[in-house]
C-alpha positions as CSV (number, residue, x, y, z in Angstrom):
1,M,-14.3,13.6,-22.7
2,W,-17.6,11.8,-21.9
3,F,-21.1,13.3,-21.7
4,V,-24.3,12.4,-20.1
5,Y,-27.2,13.9,-22.0
6,I,-31.0,14.1,-22.0
7,L,-32.8,14.0,-25.3
8,L,-36.2,15.4,-26.0
9,C,-38.3,12.9,-28.0
10,S,-41.1,13.6,-30.4
11,D,-43.7,12.5,-27.9
12,D,-42.3,14.9,-25.3
13,S,-40.6,12.1,-23.4
14,Y,-37.0,12.2,-22.3
15,Y,-34.2,9.7,-23.0
16,T,-31.0,9.8,-20.9
17,G,-27.7,8.4,-22.2
18,I,-24.0,8.8,-22.4
19,S,-21.5,9.3,-25.3
20,N,-18.0,10.5,-26.0
21,D,-19.3,12.1,-29.3
22,L,-22.6,13.9,-28.9
23,D,-23.1,14.9,-32.5
24,E,-22.6,11.4,-33.7
25,R,-24.8,9.9,-31.0
26,L,-27.7,12.3,-31.8
27,S,-27.4,11.4,-35.4
28,D,-27.5,7.7,-34.5
29,H,-30.6,8.2,-32.4
30,K,-32.3,10.2,-35.2
31,N,-31.4,7.4,-37.8
32,G,-32.7,4.5,-35.7
33,K,-29.2,3.3,-34.6
34,G,-29.5,4.6,-31.0
35,G,-31.2,3.0,-28.1
36,A,-34.3,0.9,-28.6
37,Y,-36.3,3.6,-26.8
38,T,-35.5,6.2,-29.4
39,R,-36.4,3.9,-32.3
40,S,-40.0,4.1,-31.2
41,H,-39.9,7.6,-29.6
42,K,-38.1,9.7,-32.2
43,A,-35.2,11.8,-30.9
44,V,-35.7,15.6,-31.5
45,K,-32.8,17.3,-29.8
46,I,-30.4,17.3,-26.9
47,I,-31.8,19.5,-24.2
48,Y,-29.3,18.9,-21.4
49,K,-25.7,17.7,-21.1
50,E,-22.9,17.4,-18.6
51,E,-19.2,16.7,-19.3
52,F,-17.0,14.2,-17.5
53,K,-13.4,13.2,-17.7
54,D,-13.9,9.4,-17.4
55,K,-16.4,6.8,-18.3
56,S,-16.8,5.6,-14.7
57,S,-18.0,9.0,-13.5
58,V,-20.4,9.5,-16.4
59,L,-22.0,6.1,-15.9
60,K,-22.6,6.9,-12.2
61,R,-24.3,10.2,-13.2
62,E,-26.4,8.5,-15.9
63,A,-27.7,6.0,-13.3
64,Q,-28.5,8.8,-11.0
65,L,-30.4,10.8,-13.6
66,K,-32.3,7.8,-14.8
67,S,-33.6,7.2,-11.3
68,W,-35.0,10.8,-11.1
69,S,-38.7,11.7,-11.7
70,R,-39.7,13.8,-14.7
71,A,-40.2,16.8,-12.5
72,K,-36.7,16.6,-11.1
73,K,-35.2,16.3,-14.6
74,D,-37.3,19.3,-15.6
75,A,-35.8,21.3,-12.7
76,L,-32.3,20.2,-13.8
77,I,-32.9,21.3,-17.4
78,R,-34.3,24.6,-16.2
79,G,-31.4,25.1,-13.8
80,D,-33.8,25.4,-10.9
81,K,-31.6,24.6,-7.9
82,I,-34.4,25.1,-5.4
83,A,-36.7,22.6,-7.1
84,L,-33.8,20.1,-7.4
85,K,-33.4,20.1,-3.6
86,R,-37.0,19.1,-3.0
């Protein structure tokens, strides 16, 4: 299984990534072994995740989420389907 996830960082920013082991990936981010962004914006916790069967699908979804505004990501995290359609 693969996951796309959104991390909340210590400065209240978001980081979006993929992994096939969320616990290990979060640990990597917290220990400075994750993405460059999370080395300077400390990862706090995973606040959203979706599961996929294959890497190709999760990569497409990651690209989509990374293109979204903060407001749209907030709506996704809240599960606000009406705001997502705007």
